C-alpha atoms as one frame of an Amber mdcrd trajectory, in Angstrom:
protein
 -97.609  45.068 -60.091 -98.767  48.569 -59.575 -99.962  50.038 -56.250-101.883
  53.272 -55.846-102.316  54.886 -52.360-104.563  57.767 -51.890-104.895  60.341
 -49.097-106.627  63.527 -48.392-110.282  62.798 -48.215-112.594  63.910 -45.486
-115.668  65.948 -44.426-115.950  69.671 -45.456-118.725  72.182 -45.705-120.064
  73.421 -48.939-117.707  76.196 -50.460-114.663  74.588 -48.882-111.655  72.860
 -50.310-109.811  69.657 -50.230-106.740  68.263 -51.893-106.463  64.553 -52.690
-103.071  62.991 -53.288-102.190  59.580 -54.843 -98.841  58.007 -55.166 -98.330
  55.202 -57.647 -95.366  52.584 -57.337 -94.326  49.606 -59.359 -93.831  48.938
 -62.948 -94.883  52.115 -64.670 -94.507  52.981 -68.308 -93.241  56.490 -69.136
 -96.235  57.122 -71.290 -99.194  56.916 -69.101-102.212  58.778 -67.666-103.360
  59.255 -64.124-106.895  60.029 -63.254-109.494  60.642 -60.539-112.850  58.913
 -60.692-115.666  59.178 -58.172-118.717  57.117 -57.215-121.609  58.934 -55.517
-123.786  56.976 -53.259-126.148  54.794 -55.283-124.668  55.921 -58.655-122.082
  54.691 -61.168-118.464  55.561 -61.028-117.596  58.500 -63.298-114.428  60.209
 -64.540-113.525  63.580 -62.746-110.290  64.391 -64.260-107.362  62.988 -66.172
-103.735  64.176 -66.805-101.243  62.488 -69.089 -97.651  62.112 -68.591 -97.261
  64.883 -71.094 -99.383  67.176 -69.060-102.586  67.193 -71.132-105.598  67.401
 -68.914-109.416  66.797 -69.221-112.273  67.472 -66.876-115.928  66.285 -66.384
-118.155  69.286 -67.145-119.495  69.249 -63.530-116.063  70.086 -62.125-114.625
  72.448 -64.646-113.424  75.686 -62.999-113.569  74.257 -59.560-111.164  71.280
 -59.602-107.565  70.984 -60.817-105.611  67.959 -61.587-101.776  68.003 -61.543
 -99.089  65.545 -61.328 -95.415  65.095 -60.261 -94.352  62.834 -63.053 -90.936
  61.848 -61.669 -92.686  60.746 -58.520 -95.731  59.105 -60.078 -97.916  61.236
 -57.950-101.193  62.905 -59.018-103.230  65.560 -56.996-106.787  66.718 -57.169
-107.349  70.331 -55.768-110.990  70.692 -55.220-112.519  74.060 -54.499-115.938
  75.429 -54.106-117.078  71.967 -53.098-120.862  71.252 -53.430-122.907  68.602
 -51.548-123.241  66.839 -54.960-119.447  66.275 -54.935-119.898  63.823 -52.059
-118.594  60.456 -53.253-115.782  57.872 -52.935-112.886  59.240 -54.930-110.592
  56.619 -56.762-107.269  57.345 -58.182-106.548  55.361 -61.405-103.571  54.689
 -63.439-103.749  54.005 -67.217-100.533  52.001 -67.875 -99.783  49.584 -70.715
-103.419  49.059 -71.535-104.281  48.331 -67.988-106.292  50.365 -65.509-105.161
  50.043 -61.993-107.168  51.546 -59.057-106.569  52.861 -55.610-108.683  51.870
 -52.646-110.642  54.933 -52.625-111.082  57.781 -50.228-114.299  59.236 -48.946
-115.157  62.950 -49.587-118.183  64.330 -47.819-119.540  67.917 -48.444-122.017
  69.082 -46.033-124.639  71.624 -46.860
């Protein structure tokens, strides 16, 4: 069983920054990927960024150049540095772990960007 615990959400003004963290614990394969998704109010959940255990990354076009995903692989921790935040980045942000063909989710953390 895998558990994901997120932290770092909050309220920030447009143009500001936030850093999200997510620690995974449990039975985790060496070859895995950790990701951040978000769900804006009234919209579907969408992929924000993903990083593999080998360090390969991919980003949604809407966050490229503003967000950076990174991980501490030995600690199974993933981070999302969010800069130049915009009101449209407001959403519940979820950490996810792609592990042995299963996708596990964190509980979500609210990010609100005021204009």
